N, C-alpha and C positions, 0 to 999 in steps of 0.2 A: 648493442645499444645499452647504455647505462643511464639511469636517472635516479636522482635522490630527492625525496620529498620530506621536508621538515614538518613536524606536527606540533609545533610549539604551543599554539593557543587553541587548537581545535578541540582538544579533549584532554582531560586530566590524565597524567601518566598511569595511574592505577587502572582507570577504565580502558586505556589503550592497551595496557599489558594484558588485561583479561580478553580483549578482542583478538590480539595478534600474537600472543606468546607461542601459539602452536601453529602459526601459518607458514613455517619453513617447510613446505611440502614439495614432494617430487611427484610429477604426473607422467603417465605413460605417453602423453602427447608432447611433452617438453623435455629438453635435454638438460635444463638447469632448474634449480629451485626457483619457485615463483616469487616468494617473498622472504626477506630476512629481516630480523628485528634485533639489531645490536642494542647495547645498553643505552646509547644516545637517542633511542626511539626515532631513528631514521629508517626509511624503507628503501631497499635497493631492489630494483627489478631488472633481471637479466633475461633476455630472450633472443632467439635467432631472428634473422631478417624477415623470415616468413611467419610472422606472429599471427597472421589470420587463422592459421591452422590450430592455434592454441586457444581460440576463444572459449571452447567448452571447458578447458582447464581453468581459465580465469573465472568463468561463470560458476564453476563448481566451488571454487574458493569463496566467491561472493556469497553463495548460498550458505556455506559453513559459517561465515562471519555473521550473516543475518540470524542464524540459529543461536549463535553465541549472544548476540545483542538481545534477542527475545528473552533469554534466561536472566538478564540483568534486572536489577530493581528498577521500578518505574521512573525514578528520578534521572536515570542515566540512559534510558532507552532512546529518547529522542536524539541526544547528542551522539550516541553510538551509530544510529541509523544515518544521520547526516554525514558523519565521518566516513562510513562505509561507501556511501554513494559518491561523495566527493573523491575518495580514493580511486574508485573505479573510473570515474569521469576523467581524472587526471591521467590515469594509465592509458585510457583510450585516446585521449587527446595527443599524448606524446607519441603513441604508436602511429597515429594518423600522420603526424608531422614527419615521421621517419620513413614511412612506407608509401610507395606510389600505388595508389588504389587500382587504377586502370579500370576499364569497362564502364558500365552504366551505373548511375547513382541509384540508390534504393527508392528515391522519391520520384525521380524524373530522368529523362534521357540526358539532360544537362545537369552537372553536379550542383547541388544546392545545400547550403549549410543549415538554413532555417526553413521550416514549413509550419503553417498554421492552418487551423480548421475549426469546425464546429462539431459538437456532439450532443445527442439527445436520445433519451430512452427512459427506462423504468427500473426502479429498485424493487426487489422482492426481499423483504426484511423480517427479522424477528429480533427479540431481545433475550439473550441467554441470561438466566437467573430469575426470570419470572416463573409463573406456574403454568405457562402455556408453551406449546411447541408448534413449529411450522412457519414457513415464509408466507404468511397470509396478508401482511401489510404491504400495499403497493404504493410507491411514491415516485415522484418525478426525479429525473437526473439529467441536467442539461447545462451547457456552458461552452467555453472555448478550450482549445487544446493547441499546444505547440510542440514541435520537435526540433531539437538541436543535434545535428549530425556530429558524432564523435569519431566514427570510423565507418568503413564501408558498410558493415552490417550492424552497426551499433548506434543507437541514438538515445539521447536523454529526452524524456517527455515531461511536460508540465501542463497542468490543467487548472482552470478556475471554474468551479461548479456550484450550482444550487442543487442540493441533494436532500431528499426527504427519507427519513428512516423512522423506525418505530416498531410497534407490535399491534396485532389485532386478533381477537378471538370472539366468536359467537357461540362457542360451546357452553352449555349450561353445566355448571359444577357447583359443589358446595364450597363455601369459604373455608380455608384451612384452619381458621381460628374460631369459626362459629358454624357448626353443622346444621343449624336451623336457617341459615341464610344461603340463598342461591345467587350465584353470580351469572347473569345472563349475557353480559357483553362487557368486554374490556378493550380499550383503544388508547394507544399512545402514538402521538404524532410529533416527530422531532424534525425541525428544519435547520439545515446546516449550510453555511458557506464553506466550501471545501477546496483544498489545494493538494492534489496528488502529484508526487514526483516519482518517476520510474525510469529504470534502465531497460531498454528494449532491444531485442535481437530480431533482425529482419532476414527473411529468406529471399531467394531470387525473385519470387513473385510478389514481393512487398508485404505479404502476410507477416505478422510479428507477434511476439509474446514479450511480456514485461513483468518485472517484479520491483516493488518499491514500497513507499510508505505515503501516508496521507495525513495532513493536518486539517481538522474541522473545527469551526467555530459555531456554536449554537446561536441561532438568531430568533428562534421561537419554539415553543413547546406547548402541548396540550395533552392532558391525561384525563380520561373519564371512565366511569364504570356504572353499570346498571345492575341492580340487585333486587331480589324479591324475598322478604320485604325490604323496604328501602334501608340502606346502611350508608352512613356518611363517612367519608375519609377526606381529611384535609391534605390534598396532594401538595400544597405549598410547603409542607413540612419535609417533603422528600424531593428537593429540587434536583434537576439534571445539571451536570457539570457543563461549563461553558466551553471547555477545550477537550478535544478528543484526538488521539493518535491511533492510526490503523495501519495494519500491514495489508498490502494489495497485490494480487496476482491477476494478470489480464492477458487475454488472447484476442488478436484482431485478424480477421480473415479478409483478404482483399477481394472485393466483389466486382468493381468496375471503375476504371479510372481512379478518381480520388475517394471512392466510396468503400467503407470497411464495415464489416459486421463484428461487433465486440461483445464478448462475455467476460465478466469480471467477478472475482470473489474478494470480499473485503471483511476483515475481522478486527475488532478493536483490541489494541494493546492496553488501553487505559479504560477504566469503567465509565459507563455513561452516567452513573451516579453511585455514590458510596453507601447510601442508606435507602432502603426500599420499603414500601408498605408491607408489613408482615402478613396481612390478609391476602396479598396478591403475589407473594414472592417465595421462592424456595432458597434464595441466597440474598445476602445483604448487598453484594456488588452485582451490577448488571452490565452486560457488554453487548454492543451492537454487532449484529451478524447479518450479512446480506450478500445477495447475488444481484448483478446488474446486467441487463440486456440493452444494448445501445447500437445506434448507427453513428459512424464518424464520417465526415467528409473533409478531406485534406485538400486545400487549394494548391495544386501542383501545376 
């Protein structure tokens, strides 16, 4: 099987070169190089007819490309992540067209291309870069989820969520810039509309794990502090950014029929804000950092 994919407008050549210049790799699970990158920036994939046995090789290269993208400057990260996920999606789609899956579908006994469901749970969050530590802020995480089957054990998932993030501390401590002032409480509440997109691998029992990225749009924020004696900070001078891009890793355990138990880790690639109050921060840039525990129900 041979397929060629043109990358004309997806990503600038210099960024593509940084992503794929080293991806002509040989794997012990494959008899052929996985990816080749000629000067024309076309990708040629060669695989045997039994390419299902090569999934872990493909996923290993996917992880390597993700790491390359993370190391890029922030203006190119989003384009790089989109390109990587589209590349893997196209690969899986072509493989699916060439190979007779056989057996049962990962979602149901009858093959199904698309599945949708609902998800609800809680975020346990903190903000890296402030003067506090610990996932003490608890927020809601709920919305809808959909799966698009790409191959027998591979599916693209997309979600539309309401997600609450932030930080919380009731520890009493002195202000970093004024040793006579005690900070008795600090609270940040950030409300986002979020769209995660992930590539998922399913086992025979429908449990699955995924890796991808998420785009979030800030729809509301509140920041407050209690001190003794009273100390005023104008938090409007330190606004949170409207857009956020995160890397996401997720595991879903099949419980019963369409019910799944989900644990997810999420970390921001872009700072939640570029400038922070000096009396509350150990770094100018701050990043959202969270774990999520949720229940999913897929209508199958």
